[in-house]
C-alpha positions in Angstrom: 16.2 -51.2 -15.6 12.3 -50.3 -16.3 10.0 -51.9 -18.7 9.7 -49.6 -21.9 6.4 -49.0 -21.7 6.1 -47.8 -18.0 6.4 -43.6 -18.1 9.0 -43.0 -15.1 7.9 -39.5 -14.5 4.6 -41.4 -12.9 5.2 -44.0 -9.8 3.3 -46.8 -10.0 1.3 -46.2 -6.4 0.0 -42.7 -7.8 -1.6 -44.1 -11.0 -5.5 -43.8 -11.0 -8.0 -46.3 -12.6 -10.1 -43.3 -15.1 -13.9 -43.6 -14.1 -14.5 -44.3 -18.2 -12.8 -47.4 -17.4 -14.7 -48.4 -14.6 -18.1 -47.8 -16.2 -17.1 -49.8 -19.4 -16.6 -52.3 -17.2 -20.3 -52.0 -15.7 -22.0 -52.0 -19.4 -19.9 -54.9 -20.3 -20.6 -57.3 -16.9 -24.4 -56.1 -17.3 -24.4 -57.3 -20.7 -23.2 -60.7 -20.0 -25.5 -61.1 -17.3 -28.2 -60.3 -19.9 -27.2 -62.4 -22.1 -26.7 -65.3 -19.9 -30.5 -64.8 -18.3 -32.0 -65.1 -21.5 -30.0 -68.0 -22.6 -31.1 -69.9 -19.4 -34.5 -68.9 -19.2 -37.2 -71.4 -18.2 -38.7 -73.1 -21.2 -41.8 -72.4 -19.3 -41.6 -68.2 -19.3 -41.3 -68.8 -23.1 -44.9 -70.9 -23.4 -46.7 -68.0 -22.2 -46.2 -66.0 -25.8 -48.6 -69.1 -27.3 -51.6 -67.5 -24.6 -50.8 -63.9 -25.3 -51.3 -65.0 -28.7 -55.1 -65.5 -28.8 -54.7 -69.4 -28.4 -56.3 -70.3 -25.2 -55.5 -72.7 -23.3 -57.1 -76.1 -23.2 -59.3 -77.2 -19.8 -58.9 -80.4 -18.5 -62.0 -82.4 -20.8 -59.9 -80.7 -23.5 -56.5 -82.0 -22.7 -58.1 -85.8 -21.8 -59.8 -85.8 -25.4 -56.2 -84.6 -26.8 -55.2 -88.5 -26.2 -57.4 -89.7 -28.6 -56.5 -87.5 -31.6 -53.5 -88.7 -33.5 -51.2 -87.5 -35.9 -49.5 -89.4 -38.5 -47.5 -89.8 -41.9 -45.5 -86.2 -40.6 -43.3 -85.7 -43.4 -40.6 -82.6 -44.4 -40.3 -80.9 -48.2 -38.4 -77.8 -49.0 -39.3 -75.7 -52.0 -38.8 -72.6 -53.7 -41.4 -69.6 -53.3 -42.0 -66.9 -56.0 -39.8 -64.5 -54.3 -36.8 -67.2 -54.2 -37.2 -67.2 -50.4 -37.0 -71.3 -49.3 -39.9 -72.2 -47.5 -39.7 -75.7 -45.4 -43.2 -77.1 -45.5 -44.6 -79.9 -42.6 -47.3 -82.4 -44.1 -49.5 -84.6 -41.8 -52.4 -86.3 -41.2 -54.8 -85.8 -38.0 -57.3 -88.6 -36.8 -60.0 -88.1 -34.3 -60.0 -91.5 -32.4 -62.5 -90.1 -29.8 -66.3 -89.6 -29.9 -66.7 -85.9 -30.9 -66.2 -83.7 -33.7 -63.1 -81.4 -33.2 -64.0 -77.5 -34.1 -60.4 -76.6 -33.2 -56.9 -77.8 -33.1 -53.3 -76.1 -33.1 -50.1 -77.7 -33.3 -46.8 -76.8 -31.8 -44.0 -78.2 -33.6 -40.7 -78.3 -32.0 -37.7 -78.7 -34.4 -34.1 -79.5 -32.9 -30.0 -79.0 -33.3 -27.6 -81.4 -33.1 -27.6 -81.8 -29.7 -31.4 -82.1 -29.0 -31.9 -78.3 -27.9 -35.1 -76.6 -29.2 -34.1 -74.1 -31.8 -37.7 -73.3 -33.2 -41.1 -73.7 -31.1 -43.9 -72.5 -33.9 -47.7 -73.2 -32.7 -50.4 -73.1 -35.6 -53.6 -73.7 -36.3 -54.4 -77.1 -38.8 -58.7 -76.7 -38.2 -60.0 -73.6 -37.6 -63.5 -72.0 -36.8 -65.4 -71.6 -40.5 -63.8 -75.4 -41.8 -65.9 -78.7 -41.3 -65.0 -79.8 -37.7 -63.2 -83.2 -37.6 -65.9 -85.6 -37.2 -65.5 -88.7 -35.1 -63.7 -91.3 -36.9 -62.3 -88.5 -39.6 -58.9 -87.9 -41.0 -57.2 -85.3 -42.9 -54.0 -83.9 -43.7 -52.6 -80.7 -42.6 -49.8 -78.4 -43.8 -48.0 -75.9 -42.5 -44.9 -73.8 -43.9 -42.2 -72.6 -42.0 -39.9 -69.3 -44.1 -37.4 -68.7 -41.6 -35.8 -71.9 -40.8 -32.5 -71.4 -38.2 -29.6 -73.1 -39.4 -28.4 -74.9 -36.6 -31.5 -77.4 -36.9 -30.6 -80.6 -37.1 -33.1 -81.1 -41.0 -34.7 -83.7 -38.8 -38.6 -84.1 -38.6 -39.7 -81.9 -35.6 -41.8 -83.0 -32.6 -45.4 -82.0 -32.8 -48.0 -82.3 -30.1 -51.3 -80.9 -29.6 -51.5 -77.4 -28.0 -55.2 -76.5 -28.1 -58.3 -77.9 -29.4 -62.2 -77.1 -29.1 -65.2 -79.7 -28.3 -68.7 -78.6 -29.3 -69.7 -79.5 -25.5 -67.2 -77.4 -24.3 -67.7 -74.2 -26.4 -68.2 -71.2 -24.6 
């Protein structure tokens, strides 16, 4: 007995696969491979955007001096702005434990999800050139606002690290 969905006039050996079906299969396969590549692309390639955004890389002297800068009293808060958008704010303090003033300073905040995967990484300047330099032994408060937080964020305080600083002795 024949299956009810088969055409009795066309034998099974004579059926052809449509070129449209082959083309769609190739397109879908490429889309899946491209999605996997973006998903598993190494994180070091993604950090190159920081260099393109105008934040210069630290030289070895600045990298060593960054160890003398302390980031403390980190806290998160959420509020609504005048456009009724929720804004998440990271506040904290930076302390210069070294012997030189710091002219500029940028911090990178990394927000994680419940599986400890990074869902948002943002680099922001907290000390810019027109402002007064952070003197040795000085402590200064900072505040960074984030308007678009991923829904997968675990609501914990992010990890924060120094991504750039500039010393007067290293100014170009």
